[in-house]
C-alpha positions in Angstrom: -5.2 -15.1 41.0 -6.8 -12.3 43.0 -8.7 -13.4 46.1 -11.6 -11.0 45.3 -14.6 -12.6 43.8 -15.9 -11.0 40.6 -19.6 -10.3 41.0 -20.1 -10.8 37.3 -19.3 -14.5 37.8 -22.1 -14.8 40.4 -24.5 -13.2 38.0 -23.3 -15.6 35.3 -23.7 -18.7 37.5 -27.3 -17.7 38.3 -28.2 -17.0 34.7 -26.6 -20.3 33.5 -28.5 -22.3 36.1 -31.8 -20.7 35.1 -31.0 -21.2 31.4 -29.8 -24.8 31.9 -26.5 -24.3 30.2 -22.8 -24.4 31.1 -21.0 -21.1 30.9 -17.3 -20.4 31.2 -15.1 -17.3 31.3 -12.5 -17.6 28.5 -9.6 -15.8 26.9 -8.0 -12.7 28.2 -10.2 -12.7 31.3 -8.7 -16.0 32.5 -5.2 -15.2 31.3 -5.1 -11.8 33.2 -6.7 -13.3 36.3 -3.9 -15.9 36.4 -1.3 -13.3 35.9 -2.6 -11.3 38.9 -3.9 -8.5 36.6 -7.3 -7.0 37.0 -9.4 -8.2 34.0 -11.9 -5.7 32.7 -13.9 -7.2 29.8 -15.5 -10.6 30.3 -15.8 -13.1 27.5 -18.1 -16.0 28.0 -18.3 -19.3 26.0 -21.6 -21.2 26.3 -21.9 -25.0 26.0 -25.1 -27.0 25.6 -27.4 -24.0 24.9 -27.9 -20.6 23.3 -25.5 -17.8 24.1 -28.1 -15.2 23.0 -30.7 -16.6 25.4 -28.1 -16.7 28.2 -27.1 -13.1 27.5 -30.7 -12.0 27.7 -31.1 -13.7 31.1 -27.8 -12.3 32.4 -28.9 -8.8 31.4 -32.2 -9.2 33.2 -30.5 -10.3 36.4 -27.9 -7.5 36.2 -30.5 -4.9 35.6 -28.7 -3.9 32.4 -30.0 -2.9 29.0 -31.1 -5.5 26.6 -28.1 -7.2 24.9 -27.0 -6.5 21.4 -27.5 -9.8 19.5 -25.6 -11.2 16.5 -27.6 -14.3 15.6 -25.5 -15.1 12.5 -22.4 -15.7 14.7 -24.2 -16.9 17.8 -22.8 -14.0 19.9 -24.3 -11.3 22.1 -22.9 -8.3 24.0 -24.1 -6.9 27.3 -23.0 -3.6 28.7 -22.6 -3.7 32.5 -21.9 -0.2 33.7 -18.6 0.6 31.9 -17.9 -3.0 31.4 -18.6 -5.1 28.3 -19.6 -8.8 28.6 -19.4 -10.9 25.4 -21.3 -14.2 25.0 -20.6 -16.7 22.3 -21.9 -20.3 21.7 -19.0 -22.8 21.5 -18.3 -23.0 17.8 -16.1 -24.0 14.9 -15.1 -21.5 12.3 -14.0 -21.8 8.6 -12.6 -19.0 6.5 -12.6 -18.1 2.8 -9.2 -17.3 1.4 -10.1 -13.7 0.7 -11.8 -12.9 4.0 -11.4 -13.1 7.8 -15.2 -13.3 8.3 -15.9 -16.9 9.4 -18.6 -19.3 8.6 -19.8 -20.5 12.0 -21.3 -23.8 13.2 -21.8 -25.3 16.7 -19.0 -27.3 18.3 -17.7 -28.8 21.5 -15.8 -26.8 24.1 -12.6 -28.5 23.1 -13.1 -27.7 19.4 -13.9 -24.1 20.3 -10.7 -23.7 22.3 -8.6 -25.2 19.5 -9.7 -22.6 17.1 -8.5 -19.7 19.3 -5.4 -17.6 18.8 -3.0 -18.7 21.6 -2.9 -21.4 24.3 -2.8 -18.7 27.0 -6.1 -17.5 25.7 -7.6 -21.0 25.4 -8.1 -21.7 29.1 -11.6 -21.4 30.6 -12.8 -20.7 34.1 -16.1 -22.0 35.4 -18.4 -19.9 37.6 -16.8 -21.4 40.7 -13.3 -20.2 39.7 -11.9 -23.5 38.6 -9.6 -23.5 35.6 -9.9 -26.0 32.7 -6.8 -26.1 30.5 -6.8 -28.9 27.9 -4.1 -27.3 25.7 -1.3 -26.4 28.1 -2.0 -22.8 28.4 -1.1 -22.7 32.1 2.4 -24.0 31.4 2.9 -21.6 28.6 1.7 -18.8 30.8 4.4 -19.8 33.3 7.0 -19.7 30.6 5.6 -16.4 29.3 5.3 -18.0 25.9 2.8 -17.3 23.0 2.0 -20.6 21.2 -0.9 -21.3 18.9 -3.1 -24.3 19.6 -3.0 -25.5 16.0 -0.4 -25.1 13.3 0.5 -21.4 13.2 0.1 -21.1 9.4 -3.5 -22.3 9.7 -4.1 -20.1 12.7 -2.8 -17.0 11.0 -4.4 -17.8 7.7 -7.8 -18.2 9.3 -7.6 -14.8 11.1 -4.6 -12.6 10.1 -5.4 -10.2 13.0 -3.8 -12.9 15.2 -0.4 -12.0 13.9 -0.8 -8.4 15.1 -2.2 -9.6 18.4 0.9 -11.8 18.8 3.3 -8.9 18.6 1.0 -6.7 20.7 0.7 -9.4 23.5 4.5 -9.9 23.4 4.9 -6.1 24.0 2.1 -5.8 26.5 2.8 -8.9 28.6 6.6 -9.2 27.9 6.0 -12.7 26.4 8.2 -14.6 23.9 6.9 -15.9 20.6 7.1 -19.7 20.1 9.9 -20.2 17.5 7.5 -21.3 14.6 5.5 -18.1 14.9 7.8 -15.6 13.2 8.4 -17.8 10.1 4.7 -18.4 9.9 4.0 -14.7 10.0 6.5 -14.1 7.2 4.6 -16.7 5.1 1.2 -15.3 6.0 2.0 -11.6 6.1 0.2 -10.7 2.9 -3.0 -11.9 4.6 -2.8 -8.9 6.8 -3.2 -6.5 3.9 -6.6 -4.8 3.6 -9.3 -5.7 2.6 -8.8 -9.2 4.1 -7.8 -7.5 7.4 -9.7 -4.3 7.8 -7.9 -1.0 8.2 -9.8 -0.3 11.4 -8.6 -3.5 13.1 -5.0 -2.7 12.0 -5.3 0.7 13.5 -6.8 -0.6 16.8 -3.9 -3.1 17.2 -1.3 -0.4 16.4 -2.9 1.9 19.0 -2.8 -0.9 21.7 0.8 -1.8 20.9 2.1 1.8 21.0 0.8 2.4 24.5 2.3 -0.7 26.0 5.4 -0.6 28.2 7.5 -2.2 25.5 6.5 -0.7 22.1 10.1 -1.3 20.8 9.7 -5.0 21.3 6.4 -5.2 19.5 7.5 -3.0 16.6 10.7 -5.0 16.2 8.6 -8.2 16.0 6.3 -6.6 13.4 9.4 -6.0 11.2 10.8 -9.5 11.8 7.5 -11.1 11.0 7.1 -9.2 7.7 4.1 -7.2 8.9 5.9 -3.8 8.8 6.6 -4.1 5.1 3.0 -4.9 4.4 1.2 -2.4 6.7 3.8 0.4 7.3 6.2 0.3 4.3 7.3 3.9 5.0 8.8 2.6 8.3 10.2 -0.5 6.7 12.1 1.8 4.3 14.0 3.2 7.3 15.7 -0.1 7.9 19.4 0.0 6.9 19.4 3.8 6.3 22.6 4.9 8.0 22.7 8.3 9.7 26.2 9.1 11.0 27.0 11.9 13.4 25.4 11.6 16.8 23.0 8.9 15.6 24.5 5.5 16.6 21.8 3.5 14.8 20.2 3.3 11.4 16.9 5.3 11.0 14.7 2.3 11.9 16.5 1.3 15.1 16.8 5.0 16.2 13.0 5.4 15.6 12.2 2.4 17.7 14.5 3.7 20.5 12.8 7.1 20.3 9.3 5.5 20.7 10.5 3.5 23.7 11.9 6.7 25.3 8.5 8.5 25.3 5.7 8.2 27.8 2.8 5.9 26.9 0.8 8.6 25.3 -0.7 7.7 21.8 -0.2 11.1 20.2 3.4 11.4 21.4 4.3 7.8 20.4 2.8 8.2 17.0 4.9 11.3 16.5 8.0 9.5 17.6 7.1 6.6 15.3 6.9 8.9 12.3 9.3 11.6 13.1 12.0 10.4 10.8 10.1 8.6 8.0 11.1 11.5 5.7 14.8 10.5 5.9 14.9 7.7 3.3 13.5 9.9 0.5 15.7 12.8 1.4 18.9 11.0 2.1 21.9 12.8 0.5 25.7 12.7 0.5 27.4 12.8 3.9 24.4 11.6 5.8 22.3 14.6 5.0 18.5 14.6 5.1 17.6 18.1 4.1 13.9 18.8 4.5 13.1 15.4 6.1 10.9 17.1 8.7 8.7 18.7 6.0 8.6 15.6 3.8 8.0 13.4 6.9 5.1 15.5 7.9 3.5 15.0 4.5 4.1 11.3 4.6 2.8 11.1 8.2 -0.5 12.7 7.1 -0.8 10.2 4.2 -0.1 7.2 6.5 -2.4 8.2 9.2 -5.2 9.0 6.8 -4.7 5.6 5.2 -5.0 4.0 8.6 -8.1 6.2 9.3 -7.0 7.9 12.5 -9.2 10.7 13.7 -8.5 14.0 12.0 -7.7 15.9 15.2 -5.1 13.3 16.1 -3.6 13.4 12.6 -3.3 17.2 12.7 -1.4 17.1 16.0 1.0 14.3 15.0 1.7 16.0 11.7 2.5 19.3 13.4 4.8 17.5 15.9 6.7 15.8 13.0 7.0 19.0 11.1 8.4 20.9 14.1 10.5 18.1 15.7 13.9 19.5 14.7 13.3 23.0 16.1 14.0 22.2 19.8 17.0 20.2 18.8 18.4 23.1 16.7 18.1 25.5 19.7 21.2 27.2 20.9 21.6 29.5 23.9 22.2 32.5 21.6 18.7 32.4 20.2 17.0 35.8 20.5 13.8 36.3 22.4 11.9 36.6 19.1 13.0 33.1 18.0 11.9 31.6 21.2 8.5 33.4 21.0 8.0 32.1 17.5 8.5 28.5 18.6 6.0 29.2 21.5 3.5 30.7 19.1 3.9 28.0 16.4 3.8 25.1 19.0 0.9 26.5 20.9 -0.7 23.7 23.0 1.8 21.2 21.4 4.9 22.8 23.0 5.0 20.3 25.9 4.7 17.2 23.6 7.2 18.8 21.2 9.8 19.1 23.9 9.1 15.5 25.1 9.5 14.3 21.5 12.9 16.2 21.3 14.0 14.6 24.6 13.2 11.2 23.3 14.9 11.9 20.0 18.1 13.0 21.8 18.0 10.1 24.2 17.9 7.7 21.3 21.2 9.1 20.0 24.6 10.1 21.3 23.7 13.8 21.1 25.8 15.5 23.9 23.9 18.8 24.6 20.8 17.7 26.4 20.9 20.6 28.8 20.0 23.0 25.9 16.5 21.5 25.6 15.9 22.1 29.3 17.1 25.7 28.9 14.7 26.1 25.9 11.9 24.7 28.0 12.5 27.4 30.7 12.6 30.1 28.1 9.4 28.9 26.4 7.6 29.1 29.8 8.9 32.7 30.2 7.6 33.6 26.7 4.2 32.0 27.4 3.9 33.9 30.7 4.9 37.3 29.4 2.3 40.0 30.2 1.0 41.4 28.0 1.6 38.4 25.7 3.7 38.9 22.5 2.5 35.6 21.1 -0.8 37.0 19.7 -1.2 40.4 18.0 -4.2 42.2 19.4 -5.4 43.4 16.0 -7.4 41.5 13.3 -8.1 41.9 9.6 -11.0 44.3 10.1 -8.7 46.6 12.1 -6.1 46.5 9.3 -8.7 47.1 6.6 -10.1 50.0 8.5 -6.8 51.7 9.0 -5.6 51.2 5.5 -8.9 51.7 3.8 -8.7 48.5 1.8 -10.8 45.5 1.2 -10.2 41.8 1.9 -7.1 40.4 0.1 -3.5 39.3 0.4 -2.4 42.8 1.5 -4.3 42.3 4.8 -2.4 39.1 5.5 0.9 40.6 4.6 0.4 43.6 7.0 -0.8 41.3 9.8 2.2 39.0 9.4 4.7 41.8 9.4 3.1 43.3 12.5 3.3 40.0 14.2 7.0 39.6 13.5 7.7 43.1 14.9 5.8 42.3 18.1 7.6 39.0 18.5 11.0 40.6 18.0 10.2 43.3 20.5 10.2 46.2 18.0 6.6 46.9 18.7 4.7 46.8 22.0 1.8 44.3 22.1 -0.7 47.2 22.5 -3.6 47.5 20.0 -3.5 51.3 19.8 0.3 51.4 19.4 0.2 48.8 16.6 -2.6 50.6 14.7 -0.8 53.9 15.0 2.4 52.3 13.6 0.4 50.8 10.7 -1.0 54.3 9.9 2.5 55.6 9.7 3.8 52.6 7.6 1.1 51.6 5.1 3.9 50.0 3.0 3.6 47.0 5.4 0.8 45.8 3.2 2.8 46.0 0.0 4.2 42.9 -1.7 7.9 42.0 -1.4 
């Protein structure tokens, strides 16, 4: 544990004395402290009194805003600067079969700890820093083992989110799952299907898993535990799909390797996760997957919308999946126009697109990795050209004025053809020169 005293514990001690209750830090705060990690959020369990009243007293002492109270569950939340402090009265929980929303009643501290997800999260720390560990969490922490306090079937049936938390903790902390956990997950996997487990909670756990240091481990456990088939069947369909050529693994294992090869950036890792999901539906003779980038982009959009990711993030990831083959298809004999087209189409996503290509190549036996770096240099040159050839300095009103036409498809055709001529170097990126060329060649607006 760190030798630095958390000032929040001093505030908690003062508030608990004034309220006449016992209060303990619990869960991830204790676990991370014992691992030598810096805990951020503080979860507090209250024994012998009211968590809502303690939260109110704590907020007053801290000079924080009034707590947000949840009387039905006996919980409260205080925001302390950029930190969140959660208070809960020691409780028992029972669950209906079709819900993960518990019925709550008061309980002893021991009963409260037994209903928690894992023994390493069922240790408490008093306000003096002493650890209470009735369920063997300290030993499991030393073994880097995730074990449930009760029978795992019951634990996962009560709250199916715990299955996703198990695979995320395994990836985040590099822990091993207790042997009974994966079979229990397979038996309970259907409990993770919405609406029993909300889409928002699934998305949150997937986000957290993907930005860990070991996303491959967590995703592999999702598949082993049956959760992939329930929550991401499009990825599950990649298992066993052989690729041949430079790809040494099936589509699923290659995908997990590609995710692991990327930096812990959510957008990039989502793109790596979905970049080949179009392969199973496009698989053809001789390990061909024609159009898998386009099909995969459409599937990615549907999956991310189903998981309710933000629209801007969806748009970026879909674009990366749609374009992911283009850097890999690069060859040194590409003309300047082809490089400029990629720079134009990629826009602000050029950097992530190249990183995705690097990860894709690293997850295979592809031999020509130097070509991607050559392309990266040429893209920089294209983006730094002055004047730029990536954006034509004319708009639809210019074209309508020169040609004497109104809005319609002819305007778009003319603009597109002018853009191609500028990209290929056949026209200078000068507004007057472009408009003069258009006056001489009005047929640019005609259909094919």
